[in-house]
C-alpha positions in Angstrom: 120.0 93.3 131.9 121.5 93.5 128.5 120.3 95.9 127.3 117.9 95.2 123.7 119.6 96.0 120.4 117.0 98.3 119.3 114.8 101.3 120.7 112.7 103.9 120.0 115.5 106.5 120.2 117.0 105.1 117.3 113.7 105.3 115.5 112.3 108.0 113.5 109.9 109.8 115.4 106.2 109.6 113.2 103.9 112.2 112.3 101.8 113.3 114.9 103.9 111.7 117.8 105.0 113.9 120.9 108.1 113.5 122.6 107.9 112.7 126.3 110.8 112.1 128.9 108.8 109.5 130.6 110.0 106.9 133.3 109.7 102.8 132.3 107.0 100.9 134.8 109.5 97.6 134.8 112.7 99.0 135.6 112.6 102.6 135.9 114.7 104.0 134.0 113.6 107.2 132.3 113.8 107.9 128.7 112.3 109.9 125.9 108.9 108.4 124.5 106.8 109.1 121.6 103.7 109.8 122.3 101.7 108.7 119.4 98.4 110.5 118.7 97.4 108.8 115.6 95.2 110.7 112.4 92.0 109.3 111.2 92.9 106.9 108.3 92.0 108.3 104.8 93.0 105.1 102.6 90.9 102.1 103.3 92.1 99.3 105.2 93.5 95.8 104.8 91.4 92.8 104.9 92.5 92.1 107.7 92.0 96.1 109.1 96.0 97.2 108.5 94.8 100.8 108.6 95.3 103.1 104.7 97.5 106.5 104.7 98.8 108.1 106.6 98.1 105.9 109.6 99.6 103.0 108.1 102.8 104.6 107.6 103.0 105.6 111.8 104.2 102.0 113.0 107.4 102.9 114.2 105.1 104.9 117.2 103.1 102.9 118.1 104.4 101.9 121.2 107.1 102.8 123.1 110.3 100.7 124.4 112.3 100.9 127.8 116.3 101.4 126.4 116.9 99.7 129.3 114.9 96.1 130.1 113.1 96.3 126.5 109.8 96.6 127.8 107.5 97.5 124.5 103.8 98.6 125.1 101.7 101.9 124.1 102.6 103.4 127.3 105.7 102.3 129.1 105.2 104.6 132.2 102.4 101.7 132.9 102.7 97.7 133.1 100.8 94.8 135.1 101.9 93.2 137.7 103.5 90.3 135.6 105.0 92.6 132.4 107.8 92.7 135.1 108.0 89.2 136.0 107.8 88.3 131.7 110.4 91.2 130.4 113.1 89.5 132.9 112.9 85.8 131.1 114.9 84.2 129.2 112.0 84.0 126.0 111.7 87.6 125.7 115.2 88.3 125.9 116.0 85.7 123.3 113.2 88.0 121.3 113.7 91.3 121.5 117.5 90.8 120.9 117.1 88.6 117.5 119.2 89.7 115.2 118.1 87.5 112.2 114.3 89.7 113.1 113.8 93.4 111.6 114.0 95.8 114.9 110.0 96.8 114.5 108.7 93.4 114.4 110.9 92.7 117.8 109.4 95.8 119.7 105.8 94.7 118.6 106.8 90.5 119.2 108.3 91.3 123.2 104.7 94.1 123.9 102.6 90.7 122.1 105.0 87.9 124.6 104.1 90.8 127.5 100.5 90.1 126.8 100.5 86.6 126.6 102.2 86.0 129.7 99.7 88.5 131.3 97.0 86.4 130.1 95.2 89.2 127.3 95.6 86.7 124.4 93.5 88.2 121.9 95.4 91.0 122.8 98.6 89.7 122.1 97.4 88.5 118.7 96.9 91.6 117.6 100.3 92.2 118.4 101.8 89.6 116.7 99.9 90.7 113.9 101.1 94.3 113.7 103.9 92.7 113.3 103.5 90.5 110.7 102.5 93.7 109.2 106.6 94.8 109.6 107.6 91.5 107.9 105.2 92.8 104.8 106.6 95.6 104.9 110.4 94.3 104.5 109.4 91.8 102.9 110.5 88.8 104.4 107.1 86.6 103.8 108.8 83.6 105.2 107.8 85.5 108.6 104.8 87.0 108.7 103.4 83.6 106.9 104.3 82.3 110.4 103.5 85.8 112.2 99.8 85.2 111.4 99.8 81.4 112.0 101.1 82.5 115.7 98.8 85.1 115.9 95.3 82.9 115.0 97.0 80.1 117.6 96.8 83.2 120.2 92.8 84.3 119.1 91.7 80.6 119.0 93.5 80.0 122.2 91.2 82.7 124.3 87.9 83.5 124.8 85.2 83.3 122.2 85.7 85.1 119.1 83.5 87.5 117.6 83.1 88.9 114.2 85.5 90.3 113.3 87.8 88.5 115.2 87.0 85.0 113.2 87.2 87.5 109.9 90.8 88.3 110.9 91.6 84.8 111.5 90.4 83.8 108.0 92.7 86.7 106.4 95.4 85.9 108.0 95.1 82.0 107.0 94.7 82.6 103.5 97.7 85.5 104.5 99.4 82.7 105.5 98.7 80.1 103.2 96.3 77.8 105.3 94.1 77.4 102.7 92.0 74.5 104.3 92.0 75.8 107.6 91.2 79.4 105.8 87.9 77.7 103.9 86.9 75.7 106.2 86.8 78.8 109.5 85.4 81.0 106.6 82.3 78.6 106.1 81.8 78.0 109.2 81.4 82.0 109.9 79.0 82.2 106.8 76.8 80.1 108.1 76.5 82.1 110.9 74.3 84.6 108.6 77.5 87.9 109.5 75.9 91.1 108.5 75.9 92.4 105.1 79.3 94.6 105.5 80.8 91.1 106.5 79.1 89.3 104.5 81.0 91.0 101.6 84.1 90.5 103.0 83.8 87.4 103.1 82.6 86.6 100.1 85.3 88.0 98.6 87.3 85.6 101.2 86.3 83.0 99.9 86.9 83.8 96.6 90.1 84.7 97.1 91.1 81.4 99.1 89.5 79.3 96.6 91.7 81.0 94.3 94.7 80.4 96.2 95.4 83.9 96.6 98.1 84.9 99.6 98.2 88.3 98.4 97.3 91.3 100.1 93.8 93.1 99.5 91.5 95.8 100.9 88.1 96.4 102.5 87.7 98.7 98.5 87.7 95.6 97.1 84.3 93.8 98.2 82.6 97.8 99.7 82.2 100.3 97.2 84.0 103.6 99.5 81.4 105.9 100.6 81.3 109.4 98.6 83.0 112.1 100.3 83.7 110.5 103.2 87.1 108.4 104.6 87.1 104.9 105.1 86.1 103.4 108.3 89.7 101.8 110.8 90.9 102.0 113.9 90.5 105.1 116.0 92.9 104.3 118.2 95.9 101.7 117.6 95.5 101.2 121.5 92.3 101.4 122.1 88.9 100.3 119.8 85.7 101.9 120.3 83.1 99.3 118.8 83.9 97.1 115.9 85.4 98.2 112.7 82.1 96.0 110.7 79.8 98.0 112.4 81.5 101.4 112.0 81.9 100.3 108.2 77.9 99.4 107.9 77.5 102.6 109.1 78.9 104.7 106.7 77.8 102.6 103.6 74.4 103.2 104.6 74.8 106.5 104.4 76.9 107.0 101.7 
């Protein structure tokens, strides 16, 4: 099996990451990998829930990657049984070796492919969106738009979406300049009478869609920040407890 062109051994270790010797659950290769424990972000998250700094700048350590087979995951020492088959396929090899894409994005896309093959479509959408964030940072808007569209397709192909996921679909459609679809999706969500914290963000999304604004905006643009408290966002990259909008609502009620 050909070695991938990039791996965690060539990536800088982000603050908050420790290094451990791990055995890949797919091919058995041992390698030194970051074991990431994220600190709470202090900046406001983007409307698609990309966290603020300092967590925002640590994406290099969110996933581990085997330097031999290319398997990428938050913990490569674990693997769904279907992951072994997925990693050996031609589409997976093509994804992680595509030199026209940023190396870090390939890691997220490889992880998304494995998740999709195991049936975890919503998790695959999340990983694909994270590849779009890498494209944003690399100033590759054409890739960011395409991967956001791919993320939307994965979200919609999976189980029924909750309110938080639907909001992220709206933002991904707007950021990828699919304004008619974004407007219709936002209108349907508004008709469901979502919670107050969601309604404020949704109203901002609808104004941005009407203006055909595909740029980055943060939750702080729609909701006032709580006094002397950091903005709410994901508490973990790999595991999330409760919806962000629920946590936002609690924070702003206390603020």
